[in-house]
VOGU-3710 file (C-alpha; in Angstrom, 3 decimals, decimal comma):
1> xxxxxxxxxx> -13,199/35,037/-11,810  -11,340/35,926/-15,021  -10,814/39,524/-16,081  -13,855/40,620/-18,091  -14,835/43,682/-20,042  -18,455/44,757/-20,024  -19,441/45,882/-23,480  -23,013/47,005/-23,048  -25,546/46,798/-20,254  -28,086/46,243/-22,955
11> xxxxxxxxxx> -31,309/45,573/-21,053  -33,309/44,863/-24,207  -33,829/41,309/-25,366  -30,888/40,007/-27,382  -31,630/37,016/-29,596  -28,112/36,470/-30,894  -24,631/37,925/-30,859  -21,675/37,210/-33,075  -18,377/38,348/-34,475  -18,162/39,384/-38,118
21> xxxxxxxxxx> -14,656/40,402/-39,151  -13,902/43,576/-37,160  -17,468/43,965/-35,964  -19,763/42,611/-33,302  -23,362/42,086/-34,370  -26,110/42,325/-31,744  -29,447/40,877/-32,831  -32,872/41,707/-31,447  -36,301/40,646/-32,700  -36,457/43,457/-35,256
31> xxxxxxxxxx> -32,976/44,886/-35,782  -29,256/44,252/-35,928  -26,910/46,662/-34,166  -23,373/46,671/-35,562  -20,527/47,879/-33,325  -16,771/48,034/-33,762  -15,208/45,134/-31,858  -12,117/47,155/-30,889  -13,519/50,576/-29,988  -16,951/49,181/-29,028
41> xxxxxxxxxx> -18,524/52,208/-30,637  -21,777/51,729/-32,593  -21,582/51,935/-36,373  -25,165/51,629/-37,527  -28,361/49,635/-37,161  -30,140/47,501/-39,726  -33,847/47,793/-38,974  -36,856/45,674/-39,887  -35,123/42,313/-40,102  -36,524/39,035/-38,880
51> xxxxxxxxxx> -34,865/36,102/-37,192  -31,132/35,926/-37,851  -29,808/32,624/-39,117  -26,315/32,783/-40,543  -23,485/34,943/-41,773  -20,688/34,471/-44,269  -18,386/36,874/-46,086  -20,162/39,984/-44,766  -23,600/38,641/-45,699  -26,355/38,204/-43,128
61> xxxxxxxxxx> -29,099/35,690/-43,795  -32,386/36,362/-42,015  -35,565/34,338/-42,046  -39,126/35,551/-41,919  -41,757/35,209/-44,592  -38,851/35,620/-46,993  -35,203/34,714/-46,712  -33,148/37,890/-46,978  -29,445/38,120/-47,712  -27,996/41,443/-46,565
71> xxxxxxxxxx> -24,531/42,852/-47,107  -24,136/44,335/-43,632  -21,095/46,464/-44,479  -23,072/48,440/-47,038  -26,531/47,834/-45,566  -27,749/46,626/-48,960  -30,368/43,955/-49,507  -28,694/41,692/-52,042  -31,540/39,298/-52,624  -34,575/37,715/-51,033
81> xxxxxxxxxx> -36,529/34,613/-51,862  -39,134/32,315/-50,394  -37,832/29,443/-48,282  -39,665/28,087/-45,278  -36,460/27,785/-43,263  -35,765/27,262/-39,621  -32,014/27,104/-40,060  -29,504/27,937/-42,743  -25,786/28,288/-43,319  -23,917/30,019/-46,098
91> xxxxxxxxxx> -20,770/29,246/-48,024  -19,613/31,718/-50,678  -22,587/32,195/-53,003  -24,491/29,125/-51,812  -27,068/28,945/-49,045  -28,092/25,664/-47,403  -31,567/25,805/-45,896  -33,619/23,401/-43,812  -37,332/23,099/-44,357  -39,526/23,750/-41,333
101> xxxxxxxxxx> -40,277/20,509/-39,434  -38,638/18,706/-42,318  -35,775/16,288/-42,840  -34,900/17,899/-46,172  -32,278/20,470/-47,075  -32,537/22,970/-49,916  -29,535/24,547/-51,603  -30,014/28,005/-53,089  -27,835/30,413/-54,964  -27,570/33,670/-53,044
111> xxxxxxxxxx> -27,361/35,584/-56,308  -30,884/35,576/-57,649  -32,209/33,113/-55,083  -32,342/30,205/-57,522  -33,041/26,785/-56,032  -30,227/24,418/-56,985  -30,803/21,165/-55,093  -33,356/19,573/-52,757  -32,281/16,534/-50,730  -34,345/14,405/-48,358
121> xxxxxxxxxx> -31,893/13,430/-45,616  -33,918/12,439/-42,550  -37,382/11,158/-41,808  -37,554/13,531/-38,834  -36,881/17,233/-38,346  -33,317/18,467/-38,887  -32,141/20,209/-35,715  -28,817/21,636/-36,852  -26,554/21,871/-39,897  -22,977/22,963/-40,497
131> xxxxxxxxxx> -20,341/22,862/-43,214  -17,432/20,429/-42,832  -15,791/21,143/-46,203  -16,812/23,174/-49,249  -18,966/20,315/-50,439  -19,836/18,288/-47,314  -22,627/19,444/-45,008  -23,182/17,817/-41,620  -26,795/17,607/-40,484  -28,240/16,374/-37,192
141> xxxxxxxxxx> -31,666/15,012/-36,326  -32,419/13,663/-32,856  -29,622/11,149/-32,162  -28,344/10,855/-35,733  -25,660/12,831/-37,595  -24,999/12,511/-41,319  -22,344/13,957/-43,588  -23,842/14,827/-46,976  -21,863/15,359/-50,152  -23,945/18,104/-51,778
151> xxxxxxxxxx> -22,192/17,748/-55,140  -22,564/13,988/-55,528  -25,820/13,991/-53,525  -24,814/11,074/-51,300  -24,205/10,249/-47,629  -20,465/10,224/-46,874  -20,791/9,047/-43,263  -23,274/8,790/-40,427  -23,111/8,499/-36,655  -25,887/7,155/-34,440
161> xxxxxxxxxx> -25,624/8,218/-30,793  -27,044/6,355/-27,796  -29,054/9,442/-26,752  -30,539/12,537/-28,348  -27,863/14,984/-29,451  -28,069/18,455/-27,902  -25,233/20,152/-29,782  -22,350/19,523/-32,135  -19,493/21,559/-33,522  -16,653/20,938/-35,946
171> xxxxxxxxxx> -12,955/21,711/-35,529  -10,488/20,584/-38,168  -11,306/16,903/-38,777  -13,060/16,383/-35,451  -16,740/16,637/-34,613  -17,590/17,240/-30,951  -20,990/15,736/-30,154  -22,893/16,361/-26,900  -25,915/14,325/-25,849  -28,616/14,326/-23,170
181> xxxxxxxxxx> -26,662/11,826/-21,059  -24,039/14,514/-20,317  -21,582/12,778/-22,618  -19,218/14,531/-24,992  -18,107/12,339/-27,893  -15,096/13,188/-30,046  -15,771/11,853/-33,530  -12,996/11,487/-36,114  -14,588/12,633/-39,377  -11,852/11,202/-41,591
191> xxxxxxxxxx> -12,018/7,724/-40,081  -15,727/7,817/-39,164  -15,329/6,662/-35,572  -15,555/7,916/-31,987  -12,052/8,305/-30,563  -12,941/9,441/-27,048  -15,868/9,993/-24,685  -15,752/12,610/-21,923  -18,292/12,405/-19,099  -19,531/15,749/-17,764
201> xxxxxxxxxx> -21,850/16,737/-14,921  -23,982/18,973/-17,135  -25,786/18,859/-20,465  -24,292/21,079/-23,187  -26,736/23,385/-24,981  -24,193/24,965/-27,310  -20,470/24,672/-27,886  -17,761/26,088/-30,105  -14,080/25,285/-30,547  -11,579/28,145/-30,356
211> xxxxxxxxxx> -7,812/28,209/-29,734  -7,581/24,742/-28,208  -10,603/25,289/-25,960  -14,072/23,876/-26,391  -16,405/26,592/-25,085  -19,496/24,949/-23,566  -22,718/26,684/-22,533  -25,262/24,857/-20,397  -28,339/25,738/-18,355  -26,623/27,215/-15,321
221> xxxxxxxxxx> -23,201/28,173/-16,529  -20,317/28,452/-18,849  -17,271/26,178/-19,006  -14,316/25,503/-21,254  -12,611/22,197/-21,949  -8,906/22,158/-22,711  -8,692/19,595/-25,510  -4,988/18,902/-24,919  -5,288/18,180/-21,188  -8,981/17,094/-20,986
231> xxxxxxxxxx> -9,387/19,533/-18,078  -12,529/21,653/-17,890  -12,998/24,819/-15,854  -15,662/27,430/-15,153  -15,278/30,524/-17,319  -17,240/32,906/-15,119  -19,114/32,003/-11,942  -20,996/35,325/-11,905  -22,978/35,039/-15,133  -25,432/32,615/-16,682
241> xxxxxxxxxx> -24,931/32,954/-20,433  -27,784/32,358/-22,842  -25,828/32,892/-26,075  -22,191/33,386/-27,021  -19,762/33,557/-29,909  -15,990/33,476/-30,297  -13,395/34,611/-32,778  -9,659/33,915/-32,581  -8,698/34,947/-29,033  -11,959/36,671/-28,080
251> xxxxxxxxxx> -15,207/35,465/-26,558  -18,451/37,377/-26,087  -21,517/36,263/-24,157  -24,977/37,538/-23,279  -26,318/36,711/-19,820  -29,888/36,344/-18,585  -30,072/40,105/-17,856  -28,906/40,851/-21,426  -25,565/42,187/-20,291  -22,878/41,648/-22,909
261> xxxxxxxxxx> -19,509/40,502/-21,605  -16,226/40,128/-23,442  -13,308/37,850/-22,542  -9,817/37,180/-23,838  -9,672/33,422/-24,336  -6,006/33,004/-23,392  -6,724/34,752/-20,088  -9,387/32,175/-19,281  -6,970/29,251/-19,114  -5,962/28,655/-15,476
271> xxxxxxxxxx> -2,248/29,166/-14,965  -0,692/26,185/-13,268  2,127/26,931/-10,916  5,202/24,988/-11,841  5,893/22,502/-9,064  9,110/23,068/-7,243  11,783/20,649/-8,278  11,819/17,775/-5,834  14,930/17,783/-3,669  16,290/14,320/-3,081
281> xxxxxxxxxx> 16,443/13,548/0,627  18,366/10,746/2,276  16,056/9,028/4,749  17,251/7,634/8,069  15,562/5,399/10,635  16,885/5,194/14,188  15,717/2,101/16,109  16,269/2,006/19,876  14,130/1,369/22,952  15,800/4,384/24,584
291> xxxxxxxxxx> 14,160/7,643/23,518  17,289/9,501/24,676  19,514/7,480/22,367  17,104/7,960/19,463  17,195/11,714/20,077  21,022/11,810/20,200  21,319/10,036/16,845  18,490/12,059/15,286  19,951/15,430/16,331  23,445/14,428/15,216
301> xxxxxxxxxx> 22,078/13,782/11,723  19,748/16,791/11,439  22,318/19,239/12,828  25,083/18,185/10,451  23,406/17,366/7,143  20,968/19,017/4,750  18,288/17,256/2,720  17,782/14,452/5,217  14,791/13,023/7,066  14,874/10,933/10,243
311> xxxxxxxxxx> 12,209/8,424/11,324  12,096/6,691/14,722  11,068/3,264/16,061  11,274/1,925/19,633  11,821/-1,765/18,810  12,190/-4,225/15,939  8,441/-4,682/15,438  7,888/-0,934/15,138  10,913/-0,753/12,829  9,295/-3,188/10,389
321> xxxxxxxxxx> 6,041/-1,213/10,558  7,867/2,000/9,651  9,649/0,275/6,759  6,388/-1,134/5,450  4,993/2,394/5,200  8,281/3,951/4,035  10,202/1,366/1,985  12,331/4,155/0,508  14,282/4,564/3,803  18,008/4,467/3,009
331> xxxxxxxxxx> 19,929/4,091/6,287  19,110/2,504/9,670  20,872/2,989/13,020  19,936/-0,223/14,881  20,173/-1,110/18,577  20,634/-4,775/19,516  18,942/-5,329/22,860  15,281/-4,338/22,489  11,952/-5,882/23,575  9,581/-7,707/21,198
341> xxxxxxxxxx> 12,155/-8,130/18,413  15,862/-7,494/19,005  18,270/-5,888/16,567  19,778/-9,108/15,214  16,338/-10,615/14,560  15,171/-7,376/12,953  18,165/-7,356/10,600  17,277/-10,938/9,606  13,702/-9,864/8,800  14,940/-6,916/6,755
351> xxxxxxxxxx> 17,363/-9,059/4,754  14,621/-11,596/3,989  12,719/-8,963/1,990  14,371/-8,011/-1,325  12,508/-4,674/-1,279  14,924/-3,586/1,456  18,155/-4,717/-0,224  19,205/-1,092/-0,718  19,102/-0,225/3,007  22,422/0,422/4,772
361> xxxxxxxxxx> 22,405/-0,726/8,423  24,649/0,633/11,178  24,581/-1,071/14,577  24,558/1,246/17,620  24,707/-1,096/20,621  26,446/-2,139/23,835  27,175/-5,516/22,207  30,775/-4,833/21,207  32,293/-8,308/21,459  34,241/-9,400/18,380
371> xxxxxxxxxx> 31,963/-12,367/17,656  28,917/-10,092/17,806  30,483/-7,665/15,360  31,407/-10,530/13,005  27,862/-11,881/13,217  26,358/-8,580/12,126  28,954/-7,989/9,410  28,022/-11,404/7,986  24,433/-10,133/7,778  25,488/-7,158/5,677
381> xxxxxxxxxx> 25,786/-4,473/8,369  27,858/-1,553/7,014  28,964/0,119/10,270  29,245/-0,404/14,008  29,017/1,992/16,963  29,610/0,655/20,467  27,772/2,368/23,315  28,488/4,582/25,039  29,650/6,863/22,244  29,857/10,604/21,731
391> xxxxxxxxxx> 27,192/12,217/19,484  29,871/13,389/17,048  30,791/9,737/16,411  27,538/9,408/14,467  28,575/12,016/11,895  31,401/10,249/9,955  29,408/7,016/9,649  26,322/8,920/8,519  28,447/10,938/6,054  29,919/7,779/4,524
401> xxxxxxxxxx> 26,484/6,159/4,114  24,994/9,346/2,601  27,758/9,438/-0,016  27,144/5,785/-0,924  23,380/6,325/-1,198  23,756/9,416/-3,382  26,268/7,685/-5,634  23,974/4,679/-6,070  21,061/6,955/-6,966  23,159/9,260/-9,155
411> xx> 22,295/12,288/-7,030  24,817/15,113/-6,779
//
């Protein structure tokens, strides 16, 4: 669980919470409590306000019988006017409102409440609206999103999803669109096309982009998606958030018990341990039907060299099985006289497969006759040990082969 900081064990019903400059605003059914986001101390309360809708440049827009625009820093009612809104957003001195159960948007001047424009956008109810630029508003109804140029009064783009849209948010020139099929679409607003689809195991109710993370709230939890890596992770397993907001590197959430919790966004990102740099290891295979001889060769290698691995096989058939599973083996110590497949036949099989061309083979056998040695040299064998031999005789041959392998692979 990430480090959290409990702001308030509020207890009372919280309908919304949000950052506003250096303040945190806590909304209830009838009031707005304003607290300092750094000291967490209360500043004042605005009483007798209805449903909160939007905020911009220190102005709170609330909706009841009238739309009220309040300057929360001075607690002054700037203006109020009739607008049967269910949702609204503000930009400078302009307010965009959505008619109740309507597919139309109304644009009002905050100063004086004058109606500027009415636009019929959808045939069905508008569920959500947001600004993309100073003059383009994005509106969503069911499975359809449209970008509306409010100056030229025209549709700039539209996107029709395969399922009903549950949430969308805008970051730079991207629109993140979540639907009921647990899909998250990334829509390029400049080029009007979906560039990626991410499949989740939950349905997003609300999301917001902040500092490279897409904060996602769903029915039973709270996750973040790292846009750069496409990795998502649980923010806090101990709470079920109902509402949240973010600002720069901070995140606040309200859980089902109306506790208010604060997070530092950078602290939420899981820290990946840097993998240790892989150490190159020279890999040996000792092939002999005598377990004692395999052990002598194995111990001679392990006791005298670092960064080596030694595999074992009891005959030629087992040798080929080991190579099939470990084709990266570099050096083989090979006996000649073995059951099933002898050393000479095994070398032939190895040389038939170009995958094993890099393997250096050293014979370790009782077959020391000159013609036998010549036969194996003609097959590309790089060294020869005649049994019986002392364990220390393995070391110089192994050393020479290790140097060749490292040089070929440019390993110091």
